[in-house]
TIKEPA-935114 format. One record per residue (C-alpha): x, y, z; residue in one letter. Coordinates in pm, whole numbers, plus 50000, padded with zeros to 5 digits. Layout:
// TIKEPA-935114
<site><xx>X</xx><yy>Y</yy><zz>Z</zz><resn>A</resn></site>
...
//
This chain:
// TIKEPA-935114
<site><xx>49252</xx><yy>49818</yy><zz>48216</zz><resn>M</resn></site>
<site><xx>49353</xx><yy>49880</yy><zz>48574</zz><resn>D</resn></site>
<site><xx>49677</xx><yy>49721</yy><zz>48687</zz><resn>E</resn></site>
<site><xx>49800</xx><yy>49678</yy><zz>49040</zz><resn>M</resn></site>
<site><xx>50072</xx><yy>49916</yy><zz>49150</zz><resn>V</resn></site>
<site><xx>50272</xx><yy>49924</yy><zz>49471</zz><resn>A</resn></site>
<site><xx>50440</xx><yy>50189</yy><zz>49679</zz><resn>R</resn></site>
<site><xx>50711</xx><yy>50083</yy><zz>49922</zz><resn>H</resn></site>
<site><xx>50728</xx><yy>50303</yy><zz>50228</zz><resn>V</resn></site>
<site><xx>50934</xx><yy>50329</yy><zz>50544</zz><resn>L</resn></site>
<site><xx>50766</xx><yy>50443</yy><zz>50865</zz><resn>V</resn></site>
<site><xx>50869</xx><yy>50451</yy><zz>51228</zz><resn>H</resn></site>
<site><xx>50792</xx><yy>50107</yy><zz>51366</zz><resn>T</resn></site>
<site><xx>50573</xx><yy>50268</yy><zz>51632</zz><resn>R</resn></site>
<site><xx>50351</xx><yy>50407</yy><zz>51352</zz><resn>D</resn></site>
<site><xx>50285</xx><yy>50078</yy><zz>51168</zz><resn>I</resn></site>
<site><xx>49953</xx><yy>50005</yy><zz>51341</zz><resn>A</resn></site>
<site><xx>49833</xx><yy>50363</yy><zz>51290</zz><resn>Y</resn></site>
<site><xx>49925</xx><yy>50358</yy><zz>50921</zz><resn>I</resn></site>
<site><xx>49736</xx><yy>50029</yy><zz>50884</zz><resn>Q</resn></site>
<site><xx>49439</xx><yy>50187</yy><zz>51061</zz><resn>F</resn></site>
<site><xx>49452</xx><yy>50479</yy><zz>50817</zz><resn>L</resn></site>
<site><xx>49457</xx><yy>50242</yy><zz>50522</zz><resn>S</resn></site>
<site><xx>49134</xx><yy>50090</yy><zz>50653</zz><resn>D</resn></site>
<site><xx>48982</xx><yy>50437</yy><zz>50682</zz><resn>A</resn></site>
<site><xx>49060</xx><yy>50501</yy><zz>50316</zz><resn>Y</resn></site>
<site><xx>48854</xx><yy>50203</yy><zz>50208</zz><resn>E</resn></site>
<site><xx>48893</xx><yy>50126</yy><zz>49842</zz><resn>G</resn></site>
<site><xx>49227</xx><yy>50304</yy><zz>49813</zz><resn>L</resn></site>
<site><xx>49420</xx><yy>49982</yy><zz>49844</zz><resn>G</resn></site>
<site><xx>49575</xx><yy>49736</yy><zz>50078</zz><resn>L</resn></site>
<site><xx>49881</xx><yy>49774</yy><zz>50292</zz><resn>I</resn></site>
<site><xx>50107</xx><yy>49494</yy><zz>50411</zz><resn>R</resn></site>
<site><xx>50410</xx><yy>49490</yy><zz>50636</zz><resn>S</resn></site>
<site><xx>50703</xx><yy>49376</yy><zz>50426</zz><resn>Y</resn></site>
<site><xx>50972</xx><yy>49403</yy><zz>50693</zz><resn>D</resn></site>
<site><xx>50802</xx><yy>49523</yy><zz>51014</zz><resn>P</resn></site>
<site><xx>51129</xx><yy>49536</yy><zz>51205</zz><resn>G</resn></site>
<site><xx>51245</xx><yy>49813</yy><zz>50972</zz><resn>R</resn></site>
<site><xx>50903</xx><yy>49974</yy><zz>50928</zz><resn>G</resn></site>
<site><xx>50899</xx><yy>49870</yy><zz>50560</zz><resn>H</resn></site>
<site><xx>50544</xx><yy>49848</yy><zz>50428</zz><resn>M</resn></site>
<site><xx>50398</xx><yy>49798</yy><zz>50082</zz><resn>V</resn></site>
<site><xx>50080</xx><yy>49979</yy><zz>49982</zz><resn>W</resn></site>
<site><xx>49906</xx><yy>49822</yy><zz>49682</zz><resn>M</resn></site>
<site><xx>49631</xx><yy>49981</yy><zz>49478</zz><resn>T</resn></site>
<site><xx>49486</xx><yy>49987</yy><zz>49131</zz><resn>M</resn></site>
<site><xx>49650</xx><yy>50221</yy><zz>48878</zz><resn>S</resn></site>
<site><xx>49333</xx><yy>50431</yy><zz>48862</zz><resn>S</resn></site>
<site><xx>49389</xx><yy>50524</yy><zz>49230</zz><resn>C</resn></site>
<site><xx>49761</xx><yy>50591</yy><zz>49198</zz><resn>E</resn></site>
<site><xx>49724</xx><yy>50971</yy><zz>49213</zz><resn>R</resn></site>
<site><xx>49509</xx><yy>50958</yy><zz>49528</zz><resn>E</resn></site>
<site><xx>49751</xx><yy>50718</yy><zz>49695</zz><resn>L</resn></site>
<site><xx>50048</xx><yy>50939</yy><zz>49611</zz><resn>D</resn></site>
<site><xx>49866</xx><yy>51242</yy><zz>49756</zz><resn>A</resn></site>
<site><xx>49793</xx><yy>51051</yy><zz>50077</zz><resn>L</resn></site>
<site><xx>50152</xx><yy>50928</yy><zz>50104</zz><resn>L</resn></site>
<site><xx>50276</xx><yy>51284</yy><zz>50052</zz><resn>N</resn></site>
<site><xx>50055</xx><yy>51405</yy><zz>50337</zz><resn>A</resn></site>
<site><xx>50171</xx><yy>51119</yy><zz>50559</zz><resn>L</resn></site>
<site><xx>50533</xx><yy>51200</yy><zz>50481</zz><resn>S</resn></site>
<site><xx>50480</xx><yy>51551</yy><zz>50615</zz><resn>E</resn></site>
<site><xx>50291</xx><yy>51435</yy><zz>50923</zz><resn>E</resn></site>
<site><xx>50479</xx><yy>51116</yy><zz>51017</zz><resn>F</resn></site>
<site><xx>50806</xx><yy>51125</yy><zz>50828</zz><resn>G</resn></site>
<site><xx>50691</xx><yy>50838</yy><zz>50606</zz><resn>L</resn></site>
<site><xx>50930</xx><yy>50789</yy><zz>50314</zz><resn>R</resn></site>
<site><xx>50848</xx><yy>50634</yy><zz>49979</zz><resn>V</resn></site>
<site><xx>51139</xx><yy>50410</yy><zz>49883</zz><resn>I</resn></site>
<site><xx>51241</xx><yy>50194</yy><zz>49590</zz><resn>A</resn></site>
<site><xx>51156</xx><yy>49826</yy><zz>49619</zz><resn>P</resn></site>
<site><xx>51444</xx><yy>49615</yy><zz>49750</zz><resn>P</resn></site>
<site><xx>51643</xx><yy>49426</yy><zz>49488</zz><resn>E</resn></site>
<site><xx>51506</xx><yy>49093</yy><zz>49610</zz><resn>D</resn></site>
<site><xx>51144</xx><yy>49212</yy><zz>49600</zz><resn>Y</resn></site>
<site><xx>50922</xx><yy>48991</yy><zz>49387</zz><resn>D</resn></site>
<site><xx>50663</xx><yy>49218</yy><zz>49225</zz><resn>P</resn></site>
<site><xx>50446</xx><yy>48917</yy><zz>49147</zz><resn>D</resn></site>
<site><xx>50145</xx><yy>48999</yy><zz>49366</zz><resn>F</resn></site>
<site><xx>50032</xx><yy>48638</yy><zz>49334</zz><resn>E</resn></site>
<site><xx>50314</xx><yy>48535</yy><zz>49565</zz><resn>R</resn></site>
<site><xx>50311</xx><yy>48839</yy><zz>49791</zz><resn>F</resn></site>
<site><xx>49943</xx><yy>48834</yy><zz>49884</zz><resn>L</resn></site>
<site><xx>49766</xx><yy>48556</yy><zz>50066</zz><resn>D</resn></site>
<site><xx>49449</xx><yy>48595</yy><zz>49854</zz><resn>R</resn></site>
<site><xx>49533</xx><yy>48807</yy><zz>49548</zz><resn>P</resn></site>
<site><xx>49216</xx><yy>48735</yy><zz>49350</zz><resn>E</resn></site>
<site><xx>49003</xx><yy>48835</yy><zz>49648</zz><resn>K</resn></site>
<site><xx>49195</xx><yy>49165</yy><zz>49671</zz><resn>L</resn></site>
<site><xx>49154</xx><yy>49240</yy><zz>49299</zz><resn>R</resn></site>
<site><xx>48782</xx><yy>49166</yy><zz>49318</zz><resn>T</resn></site>
<site><xx>48740</xx><yy>49383</yy><zz>49628</zz><resn>K</resn></site>
<site><xx>48935</xx><yy>49675</yy><zz>49481</zz><resn>L</resn></site>
<site><xx>48750</xx><yy>49662</yy><zz>49151</zz><resn>R</resn></site>
<site><xx>48415</xx><yy>49649</yy><zz>49335</zz><resn>R</resn></site>
<site><xx>48509</xx><yy>49939</yy><zz>49565</zz><resn>D</resn></site>
<site><xx>48635</xx><yy>50149</yy><zz>49275</zz><resn>L</resn></site>
<site><xx>48327</xx><yy>50090</yy><zz>49064</zz><resn>S</resn></site>
<site><xx>48096</xx><yy>50233</yy><zz>49331</zz><resn>Q</resn></site>
//
């Protein structure tokens, strides 16, 4: 069964909107949220079945934009129920997108 996974990334603050735009272009790959926009800290969430594709994209973005995958902060709550505004809607959308 697919589980949600997250990748924490740091980007230049000027690139946040562009990275969010790219996440929309890769529909079905996941959802990205600003965790600490002042630092450029974002969290990209996806289903475990898409983990390899997400890692490949993040690797390409690291070369192009200097994006860095980082460890979650110590105070990060990995409970997606609290982090997302509508977690069940996200799970349903991702499962539907991935099944197509």
